[in-house]
C-alpha positions in Angstrom: 10.1 -124.1 172.6 12.6 -126.1 170.3 15.8 -124.7 169.6 15.3 -125.1 165.9 12.1 -123.1 166.2 13.4 -120.3 167.5 12.8 -117.0 165.7 14.9 -114.2 166.6 12.9 -111.1 167.5 12.9 -107.4 166.0 13.8 -108.8 162.6 13.2 -106.0 160.0 11.3 -106.2 157.1 14.5 -106.7 154.9 16.2 -109.6 156.8 13.2 -111.4 158.2 13.3 -114.2 155.1 17.3 -114.5 155.9 19.1 -116.8 158.4 17.4 -117.7 161.4 19.6 -118.9 164.4 19.7 -119.6 168.0 22.2 -118.4 170.8 25.8 -119.7 170.5 24.6 -121.7 173.9 21.9 -123.5 172.6 23.7 -124.2 169.3 26.3 -126.2 171.3 23.9 -127.7 173.0 22.5 -128.8 169.7 25.8 -130.0 168.6 26.1 -132.4 171.8 23.6 -134.2 170.8 25.1 -135.7 167.7 28.9 -135.0 168.2 30.9 -136.0 171.3 33.7 -133.5 172.7 35.4 -130.9 170.8 33.9 -128.0 173.0 36.5 -125.5 171.6 35.4 -126.3 167.7 31.8 -126.4 168.6 31.9 -123.1 170.7 34.0 -121.2 168.0 31.7 -122.7 165.5 28.5 -121.2 167.0 30.1 -117.6 167.8 30.8 -117.4 164.0 27.1 -118.4 163.1 25.6 -116.1 165.5 27.9 -113.1 164.3 26.2 -113.7 160.9 22.7 -113.3 162.4 23.9 -110.2 164.3 25.2 -109.0 161.0 22.1 -108.8 159.4 20.5 -106.6 162.2 23.1 -103.9 162.7 22.7 -100.7 160.5 22.9 -100.9 156.7 25.6 -98.7 156.5 28.0 -100.9 158.6 26.7 -104.1 157.8 28.5 -104.8 154.4 31.7 -103.8 156.0 31.2 -106.6 158.6 32.9 -109.9 156.6 32.6 -113.5 158.1 35.5 -114.7 160.4 36.5 -117.7 158.4 37.5 -120.4 160.3 40.3 -123.3 159.8 39.6 -126.6 162.0 42.9 -128.8 162.7 42.8 -132.3 163.4 42.7 -135.9 162.5 40.4 -137.4 160.4 37.4 -139.1 162.0 37.5 -136.4 165.0 33.9 -134.6 163.8 35.3 -131.8 161.7 32.8 -132.3 158.8 29.9 -133.1 161.0 29.8 -130.4 162.9 29.9 -128.0 159.9 27.4 -130.0 158.2 25.1 -130.0 161.3 25.5 -126.3 162.1 24.3 -125.7 158.2 21.3 -128.2 158.7 20.4 -126.5 162.0 19.9 -123.1 160.5 18.5 -124.4 156.8 21.9 -122.8 155.3 23.1 -123.3 152.0 25.7 -125.8 152.7 28.6 -127.7 150.5 31.5 -129.7 150.9 34.4 -130.0 148.8 37.8 -131.6 148.8 40.6 -129.1 148.0 42.9 -131.9 146.5 40.0 -132.1 143.5 41.0 -128.9 142.1 43.4 -127.9 140.0 44.9 -124.1 138.7 43.5 -122.6 135.7 45.4 -123.9 132.9 45.2 -127.4 134.0 43.0 -130.1 133.3 40.1 -130.8 136.0 37.7 -128.7 138.0 38.5 -124.7 138.5 37.3 -123.6 141.7 34.8 -121.4 140.5 32.7 -124.5 140.4 32.3 -124.4 144.1 29.8 -121.7 143.7 28.2 -122.9 140.8 27.5 -126.5 142.6 26.1 -124.6 146.0 24.0 -122.5 143.5 22.6 -125.4 141.9 22.1 -126.9 145.7 20.4 -124.3 146.9 18.2 -123.7 143.8 16.8 -127.2 144.5 16.5 -126.4 148.3 14.3 -123.3 147.7 12.3 -125.1 145.1 11.5 -127.8 147.5 10.3 -124.9 150.1 8.0 -123.5 147.6 7.0 -127.0 146.4 5.8 -127.6 150.2 3.7 -124.0 149.8 1.7 -125.1 146.6 1.6 -129.1 147.2 -2.5 -128.7 147.8 -2.9 -126.5 145.0 -1.1 -128.2 142.3 -2.6 -131.6 143.5 -5.9 -130.3 143.4 -5.4 -129.2 139.4 -3.6 -132.4 138.9 -6.6 -134.6 140.1 -8.9 -132.5 137.9 -6.8 -133.3 134.9 -6.0 -137.1 135.5 -9.7 -137.7 136.3 -10.6 -135.8 133.2 -8.3 -138.0 131.2 -10.2 -141.2 132.9 -13.3 -139.7 132.1 -12.3 -139.0 128.4 -11.1 -142.6 127.9 -14.6 -143.8 129.2 -16.1 -141.6 126.8 -14.5 -143.4 124.0 -15.6 -146.5 124.9 -18.8 -145.4 125.0 -18.5 -144.2 121.6 -17.2 -147.7 120.5 -20.2 -149.7 122.0 -17.9 -151.2 124.4 -19.0 -149.3 127.8 -22.5 -148.6 128.7 -23.2 -145.0 128.3 -22.8 -142.8 131.5 -23.4 -138.8 132.1 -20.4 -138.1 134.1 -21.2 -135.0 135.8 -18.8 -133.1 138.8 -20.2 -135.3 141.4 -18.8 -138.4 139.6 -15.9 -136.3 138.8 -15.1 -135.9 142.4 -15.5 -139.8 143.1 -13.2 -140.3 140.5 -10.7 -137.7 141.9 -11.3 -139.8 145.4 -10.7 -143.0 144.1 -7.4 -142.1 142.2 -6.5 -141.1 145.9 -8.0 -144.4 147.5 -5.4 -146.6 144.9 -8.5 -147.8 142.9 -7.3 -147.1 139.7 -3.6 -148.2 140.2 -4.0 -150.5 137.3 -5.8 -148.3 134.9 -4.0 -146.8 132.1 -4.4 -143.4 130.9 -2.6 -141.6 127.5 -0.6 -138.5 128.8 1.3 -136.0 126.6 5.0 -135.5 127.3 7.6 -133.4 125.9 11.0 -135.1 124.7 14.0 -133.2 125.4 15.4 -130.7 123.1 18.9 -131.4 123.5 20.1 -135.3 124.2 20.9 -135.9 127.7 24.3 -137.1 128.4 26.3 -135.3 125.5 29.1 -133.5 126.7 29.5 -130.4 124.7 32.7 -129.0 125.6 34.5 -130.8 128.4 36.1 -130.9 131.6 36.5 -127.4 133.3 34.0 -125.7 131.4 30.5 -126.4 133.1 29.1 -123.2 132.6 29.8 -122.5 128.9 28.4 -125.7 128.4 25.2 -124.9 130.1 25.0 -122.0 128.1 25.3 -123.6 124.9 22.5 -126.3 125.9 20.0 -123.6 126.9 20.9 -122.0 123.5 20.3 -124.8 121.5 17.3 -126.1 123.4 15.5 -122.6 122.7 16.2 -123.0 118.8 15.2 -127.0 118.5 11.8 -127.1 118.9 10.2 -129.5 121.4 8.2 -132.4 120.3 5.1 -133.5 122.0 4.7 -137.5 122.5 1.9 -139.3 123.8 2.4 -142.0 126.4 0.5 -144.5 127.7 0.8 -145.2 131.7 -0.4 -146.5 134.8 -2.7 -143.8 136.5 0.3 -143.7 139.7 2.7 -142.8 137.0 0.4 -140.1 135.2 -0.5 -138.4 139.0 3.2 -138.0 139.6 4.2 -137.1 136.2 1.2 -134.3 136.1 2.0 -133.1 139.7 5.7 -132.2 138.6 4.2 -130.4 135.9 1.8 -128.2 137.6 4.5 -127.9 140.1 7.1 -126.4 137.4 3.9 -124.3 136.0 3.2 -122.8 139.4 6.5 -121.8 140.9 8.2 -119.1 139.7 11.9 -120.0 138.9 13.0 -116.1 138.5 11.9 -115.8 141.9 13.1 -119.0 143.1 16.7 -118.1 141.6 16.8 -114.4 142.9 15.9 -115.8 146.5 18.4 -118.8 146.3 21.4 -116.1 145.3 20.3 -114.0 148.3 20.2 -116.9 150.7 23.9 -117.8 149.2 25.0 -114.2 150.0 23.6 -114.1 153.4 23.9 -117.7 154.8 25.9 -119.8 152.3 28.5 -122.1 154.2 31.2 -124.0 152.1 33.4 -126.3 153.6 36.8 -126.6 152.3 38.5 -130.3 153.6 41.7 -131.6 152.8 43.0 -127.7 152.8 46.5 -129.4 154.0 46.7 -131.2 150.9 47.5 -128.3 148.8 49.7 -126.5 151.4 52.5 -127.1 149.2 56.4 -126.3 149.9 58.6 -124.6 147.9 60.7 -126.9 145.3 57.5 -129.0 144.4 57.4 -131.0 141.1 55.1 -133.3 139.1 51.4 -133.0 140.1 52.4 -130.9 143.3 53.2 -128.0 141.1 50.0 -126.4 141.1 49.0 -126.6 144.9 50.1 -122.8 145.3 48.2 -122.1 142.3 45.0 -123.8 143.6 45.6 -121.6 146.5 45.7 -118.2 144.4 42.5 -119.5 143.0 40.6 -120.1 145.9 42.0 -116.5 147.2 39.5 -114.3 145.3 36.4 -116.5 146.2 37.3 -116.5 149.6 38.1 -112.6 149.5 35.0 -111.7 147.9 34.4 -112.2 144.4 31.7 -112.4 141.9 31.3 -115.9 140.0 28.8 -116.2 137.2 26.2 -119.0 137.3 23.6 -119.9 135.0 21.2 -118.6 137.8 22.8 -115.1 137.9 25.8 -113.7 139.6 26.5 -114.5 143.0 28.7 -112.6 145.2 30.8 -114.4 147.8 31.7 -111.7 150.0 29.7 -112.5 153.1 29.5 -116.5 152.9 31.4 -118.6 155.7 34.4 -120.4 154.6 35.4 -123.3 156.9 38.4 -124.9 155.7 39.6 -128.3 157.7 42.8 -130.7 157.5 44.6 -133.0 159.7 47.9 -130.9 158.8 50.3 -134.1 159.4 52.8 -133.3 157.0 52.6 -129.6 156.5 51.0 -126.9 158.7 48.8 -123.7 158.5 51.8 -121.4 158.0 52.6 -123.4 154.6 49.2 -121.7 153.1 50.1 -118.5 151.2 50.1 -115.7 153.5 47.2 -113.9 151.8 45.0 -117.0 152.2 46.4 -117.7 156.0 44.9 -114.1 156.4 41.4 -114.7 155.5 41.3 -117.6 157.6 41.9 -115.4 160.8 40.1 -118.1 163.5 42.1 -121.3 164.1 40.7 -124.3 166.4 42.5 -127.6 167.0 40.4 -130.5 167.5 41.6 -133.0 170.0 42.2 -136.5 169.0 39.5 -139.1 170.3 40.3 -141.2 173.5 38.7 -144.7 175.0 36.3 -142.0 176.9 35.4 -140.3 174.0 34.9 -143.6 172.2 32.6 -145.0 174.6 30.3 -142.0 174.9 29.9 -142.1 170.9 28.9 -145.5 170.9 26.2 -144.6 173.6 25.0 -140.9 173.6 24.3 -139.5 170.3 20.6 -139.7 168.9 22.4 -141.6 166.0 25.1 -143.3 168.0 26.4 -146.2 165.9 25.1 -149.4 168.2 21.6 -147.6 168.1 21.9 -147.8 164.5 22.9 -151.5 164.6 20.0 -152.6 166.8 17.7 -150.7 164.4 18.8 -152.7 161.6 18.5 -156.0 163.3 14.9 -154.9 164.5 14.0 -155.0 161.2 14.5 -159.1 161.0 13.2 -159.2 164.4 16.1 -159.9 166.1 17.4 -158.4 169.5 21.0 -157.1 169.5 22.2 -155.9 173.4 25.6 -154.6 174.1 26.6 -154.6 177.5 28.8 -152.1 179.3 31.9 -154.1 179.4 31.5 -155.1 175.8 31.3 -151.1 174.8 34.3 -150.7 176.7 36.0 -153.5 175.0 35.5 -152.0 171.3 36.6 -148.6 173.1 39.9 -149.8 174.1 40.5 -151.6 170.6 39.6 -148.8 168.7 42.0 -146.5 170.9 44.9 -149.1 170.8 44.1 -149.6 166.9 44.2 -145.8 165.9 47.7 -146.0 168.1 49.3 -148.7 166.4 48.5 -147.8 162.7 46.6 -144.8 161.1 44.7 -142.5 163.6 41.3 -142.3 161.5 39.1 -141.4 164.6 36.0 -142.5 165.0 35.4 -144.1 161.9 37.4 -147.0 163.2 34.8 -147.8 165.4 32.7 -148.5 162.5 35.1 -151.2 161.1 35.4 -152.8 164.6 31.7 -153.1 165.3 31.1 -154.3 161.9 33.2 -157.2 162.3 31.9 -158.0 165.6 28.2 -158.2 164.5 29.0 -160.0 161.1 27.7 -163.1 161.9 25.1 -162.1 163.4 24.3 -159.8 160.4 24.8 -162.7 158.1 22.2 -165.0 160.0 19.6 -162.7 161.2 17.3 -163.8 158.6 17.4 -167.1 159.5 17.1 -166.3 163.7 13.8 -164.4 163.9 12.8 -163.9 167.5 15.6 -164.3 169.1 17.7 -162.2 171.5 21.7 -161.8 171.6 23.7 -159.9 174.1 27.3 -158.8 173.2 29.3 -159.0 176.1 33.3 -158.3 176.6 33.9 -162.2 176.1 31.7 -162.4 172.8 33.9 -159.1 171.4 37.5 -160.8 172.0 36.3 -163.8 170.6 35.3 -162.3 167.7 38.5 -160.3 167.3 40.9 -162.6 168.8 42.5 -163.8 165.5 43.1 -160.0 164.3 44.3 -159.0 167.8 47.0 -161.4 167.7 48.5 -160.3 164.4 51.2 -157.9 164.3 50.5 -155.7 161.4 46.6 -154.6 162.2 46.3 -152.4 159.3 45.9 -155.6 157.0 43.0 -156.6 159.1 41.2 -153.7 160.0 41.1 -151.1 157.5 
């Protein structure tokens, strides 16, 4: 059985629809398939994730008192902080959002307030649950859609009959089934049908209030749309477009949005993950001036959400008490102790990620299932060009990546993207002109392609 298919045992009826989670060892094994190194961070995150599953299985009296142990990940950019959190959320199908702390401002300043984090997470989760529900009713919705579209096509033919253009025919159920099959077989893709659409009651793209007032704007839009009647409008479209439109319309009719909203909010409250990147950018020091003056204010605004509060969204009230918050930052200039004490206390677990070495880069290029070199090989295969990277080429690329990171800004594994792109630039450019060729990239080839850049003193001007 796959790690991702493992279902926890002894799940009560109350929790059966909530988070499903493998054990910590299996979580780390799954992360190892995509992320190299960082064992401590993986272990820490795996325990945090499994503890959420454990909380759902303790007696209800104790459950509410068990709060998530939020985490701060400390390490330079490009070492896997975001990827670990994203893969974790994907592994257990948990609601996930990544935000940058530096994009938010203190209440009273122009910009986005921190409540927008939860509102955005709610929208993401609503769409996630809608897609899950859509898969369940897909067949039913398609059957109704085909029935309606077949009727439209038959009515078109009947109109032709009355005008004398088409010969008179009797359209019985058997013939309707034949039309439905022809639609699926794309035999009617060039035929036109009339469908009825509804124009939006409120013009899309008009800003009602302004920045930082999204929730009030949503409410105002909904209120106005209820008062303004929707205008039906007939439109002539091709059958494939009509099929898609009618299908989406049926899906909206069948799916119970109240049920979707309730389940989505429960899913957020029980298994939501918020990843706050660049937390070090708001770890302001005393005596700040200008734009930095609101840094501590942003921290104080984030604090209630992390501590546990209620946020009003257009889908209902969301409690943040049991959302897992993961903060991350390089902390080159500041340090975690520069955060306000209250916020530090809400992130009790700290884990430091190691800078990547040459050996890590070699493994990153070769081992993960989505390894960078595998991506380039697959891209060029689409042009019928075969590219092979030798081991010595991979070693030289890794050596150069480490060297450039040490001499300029350390951007971790992202350095590999810029170097490999430069190495393979000419092949990518001429690939469509050389189908059927096989190209071997060895150490000599890599050094030739990067020779001009490596001779420069200021590498940062040439490899960004």
